[in-house]
Each structure stands twice: as structure tokens, then as C-alpha cells.
N, C-alpha and C positions, 0 to 999 in steps of 0.2 A: 763674921757670919759664915757658917759652914755651907759648902756647896754640895748639892746632890746631883749625881748623874742618874737619869731614869732611862732605861732602855725599853723598847717596845711601847713607846708612849702613845701610839695610836690605837692600842688595844683597849679593852674594857677597863682594866685596872689602871693602866697608864693614863687614860683619858680622865678617870676619876681623880687621880693624883693631880693632874694638870688643873682640873676644875677647882680642887681644894687649895691649890698653891696660891690662888689669889686671896684666900682668907688667912692662911697660915704663912706669915711672912718672916718666920724665923730663919729661913734658908734661902740661898740662891739655888735656882733650879736650872738644870740643863736637860731639856727633853729631846730625846733622839728616837728615831725609828730606823728601819733598815736603809732608808734613803739618806739619812745623815750619818749613820754609823753602822758598819758591818761588823757585828761582834763575832762573826766566824773568822774574821781576819785580825790576827793579833797586832799586826803593824798598824792597822787602822785605829785600834783602841790606844795603842802606845802614842800615836801622833796626837790624839786628843788630850791625853794626860800630860804630855810634855808642854802643851800650850795652855792648859787650864789647871788650877789648883782644885782638885776634887777630893772631898772628904768621905763621901759615902756613895755606894752604888746600890741602886734598886733595880734588880733585873726582872722586868715584867715581860720580856720577850719570851715567846714560847711557840712551839708547833702544837696547836691545840685541836687539829682535825683528827679526832680519835679513830674514826673508821679508816680514813685515808692513810694513817700511819701504818696500818697493817701491810700495805703494799709499797708505801713510800718511806720505808724505815730509814733509809740513808739520810734523807733530809730531816726527818724527825730527830734522828741521833745528832745530826750536825747542829741543829738549833737548840735542842733540849739538853745536850750533853757537852759536845765539843766547844760550843760558844761559852758555856759556863766555865769550862776549863780555862779558856782565855781570860775571862773576867776574874777568876780566882788567881791566876798568875799576876795580873795587873794589881789586884787587891793586895797581894803579898809584896809586890815590888814597891808600891806606893803607900803601904800601911793604911789601907783604905777599906773599912768593913764592907762586906757584901751582904745585902738582903736579897734572898732568892725565893721565888714563888714556886711551890710544888703542889702536889695533888693527892687526893685520896686514892687514886688509881695505883699507888705504890703498894696498896694492900690487896688481899684477894677478895675482899668483900663478903666473907663468910662469917664475920663476927656476929655476936648477938648483943654486945655491949659496945659503947663508943670507943673508938680506937685511941689509944694513948701514943704519945711520941715514941715510947720505948717498945711498942709492939712490933713483932716481926713483920718485915716487909715481904711481899710475895706477889708481885704484879702479874696479872693474867693477860695483859695485852702489850702490843709493841709500844704503844703510847706510854703505858705505865712503866715499862722497862726503861725507856729512854729518859723519863722523868726521874727514875731512881738513879740512873747513871749520873744525871745532872746533880742530884743531891750529893753523891759521892765526890764529885768534882768541887762543889761549893764548899764542902768541909775542908778543902785544902787552902781556902782563902786565909788572909791575915787574921780576920775575925769574921764569923758568919752568923747569920740568922736565917734559917730556912722556915718558911711558913707554908704549911700544907693547907689547902682550902678545897672546897667542893661546890658543885652546882652554882657556879658564878654567873651572875646576870647584872645588867646595867641598862641605863638608857642609851648607852653607846654600843656600837657593834651588833653582831648577830648573837642571839641567845634564846633560851627557852621561853622567856616571858614575851619577847617580841613575836616569836612563832605562834604562841597561844593566842595573843591578841589578834594576829592576822587570821588564824583559823576560826576564831570565835566570831569574826565578822563575816566570814565566808560560808560557815556551816551551821546547821542547827544542832548537831551533836558530833562529838569526836571521841576517839578511843585513846586512852593514855594508860601506860603500864602502872599497876598498883602494887607490884611485889618488889620494887626497888625503893629502899628507905634511906633517907638522908636529911640534910637540912640545907636549904638554899643559902647562898651568900650574896648579899648586895655588895657589889664592888666598891661602892662609895664608903661602906662601913669598913671594909678591909683597908682601903686607902687611908682612912682616918686613923685606924689602928697602927698602920705602918709609920705615919708621921708622928703619932704620939710616942711610939717607941724611939724614934730618932731624936725626939726632944729630950728623952731621958738618958740617952747614951753619952757617956764620956769615953772617948776612944782610948785614952791612956789608963782607964780604970782597970785594975787587975781583976775586979769583980764583974767585968763585962759579961752580961748574962747571954752568952752565945748558945747556939744549939738549934734544935728543931722545935717548932711550935705549931699548934693547930689553931685554925680560925675558920669559923662559919657563924652564921646567925644562930640564935638559940631556938630550941624546939625541934620537933621532928615531923616529917610528913613523907608521903609517897609522891611520885611524880604526878599521879592522878589527883591527889589532894592539893598539890601545888597549883596545878592547872585549874582546878575547881575554885580555888581561892582567888586566882587572877580574874576569872569570870565574875565571881561574886563582887569583888571590890570595884570592878569596872562596870557592874550591872549589865553584863553581856548575856543575852538569852541564848546560851549554848550549853547543852547537856554534856558532861564529861563522864564517859563510861569507863569503868575500871576493866583492864584486861591484863593477862599474864604476859611476862616477857617472851615466853615461847610463842605467843601469838603475834609478836612484833619482832621478828629476827633481825639482827644487825650484824655487820661483819666483825664487830668487836664485842667481846663478852663484857657487859656492864656489871659493875659491882652491885650485888643485892643489898648490901648494907654499907653506907658511907658516912655514918655519924662519927664525928670527931670530938674527942674529949678536949675542951678548951680550958681546963683548970690551970694549966701551966702558964698560958699567956695572960690570963686574968690575974694570977698571983704575982708573977714576976714583973709585969709591966702595968698592972692596975688598969687593964683594958675592960671597959664596960661593954657587954655584948647584948644587943637588942634581940627581941623575939623576931622570928623571920616574917611574921605577918605584919608587924609594925614597920619593919624595913621595907617590905614589899609595897606597903601603902605609900611611903615616901617616894619610891621609884615611880609608881604608877601615876602620881600627881604630875610627873613631867611629861606624860603622854596626853595629847589632846583627845 
């Protein structure tokens, strides 16, 4: 039975993998977060690998505070790039494939068609730049799969869905930007896709389909439409007014367009992707 090391296991994606691990018993799982494993410290990772036989690494650890990264770039770079460099070194040393999670922020957000994996990267924020540096490091691993995702939410952690549910109960109406387009990603669906990929991988196969992949739920919406759907599905009487991004300034420039082309991951690994409204419904059932 193969053993998987999961870093950042207390985050949204890591928590969803942990939840799913009780159902998918094809693997032994080692769940770690910063308290158990400091991935910015190479010696710390080496110590774990010397004591455990690990076959795969899933790196869910990330510095995700997009606005704070503009002023805290050193720590964002440390976690989003340097730590990935360490994991890639260990991956090569122990012949252990690395699955690394990245973001739509590596693009400039000015496209009018869904981004393909081969499209030119051009991050417009400190966060996006550190995540792109992480991708470059991940490619140095023994074998790698980099999965870019966007608009991640879950019943775990802090996210847009939880914020909207709170505001919906507190206010009669709210304003949400309507000129940023993308597709939400239910972290449970991404977790399922990752484990399905691992079930198909043969480490020694010369045709190992490594590279960059895109994953989010199917369909398209604005943040305002996403918020309105949350209120609708939970029958919360809160009006969601559309506003322009210029009316809601943030320290970081948000991508206007975040849609990702998922053709490659569906073709290479036969991943079925659900519509974002269906996935949202499943997540909202977990909220009282």
C-alpha cells in the first residue's frame, strides 16, 4: 500500500483530503501541518523521510493571504516558493512524485477565453509571483503534477461562502463585485480529483502524465452571482447588489477573468467535473 504525505493538512484542501481518506483506503496517509512538519526546513523533511517510506507528496501548504502578501512578501516567498524547493529536493532524492497546488493568480486576468496550461503566465500581485516561483521549483521534482485552481471554498477554514453566509444573516443587502469572472472550486471536489489521479499513477511508468493541470468546477459566474446563489440555496433574504471592482478597492489587483480550461485533466485522468452550483449545494448541506 502506497503512503502519501500531505502538507498543510489543516487548510481547506488538506482538511477535505483528510475527510475523504476515511472512504478511500487505497493509501496510508501522513497528515502534517506546520506544527508537525516545517517544510521551510529541509532537515526537518529529511528526518521524516528517513523514518517513513513515503511514495507521494501532496503539497497543500500555502501562504494564501493575497492582500497581506503585498507587504509580507518575504514570508509569502518562504512558504510558496522556498518550501516547494525543499519538497522538490526530497522528491528527487527519494524518487517520490510531488503534487503541488497553484493558482489562477499566475495569469494577468485579462483573457477573454478560459486559460490553458500552456498560456503565458504574467502575475500581477506579490502572491501570484510567489506562487509562480513555487511552480518553477515544483518542476524540479523527480516527477511533478501542478494543479492550478481558483475561488476555493469548503466547509473548513475561512472563505467566501462562509463570509457571505455570515453577512446574509447580519444584513438585508450587501454589495459584491460583478466584473470579476471565474468558476468556484469546492475543495472536496479537488481533493477527490487528486486522489483519483494518485490511484491511476504508476511511479515507474515512463508515460507518467506529469505537468501542469487546471481544475475548478464547471460553469461560470461573477462573485456577485456566486453570492446571490449562496443566498438563494440557503433561502436567506439578503439582496446582493452588483458593483464594480473600482468601487471596492483592495491592496491587491484581483484578476478580472479567472476561468480555467479543464480539458487536459479530464482527458488525461478521466476526471469528471461537476457544475459549480451542484457542488455548492453539497457544501451548503453541511451548514446548519
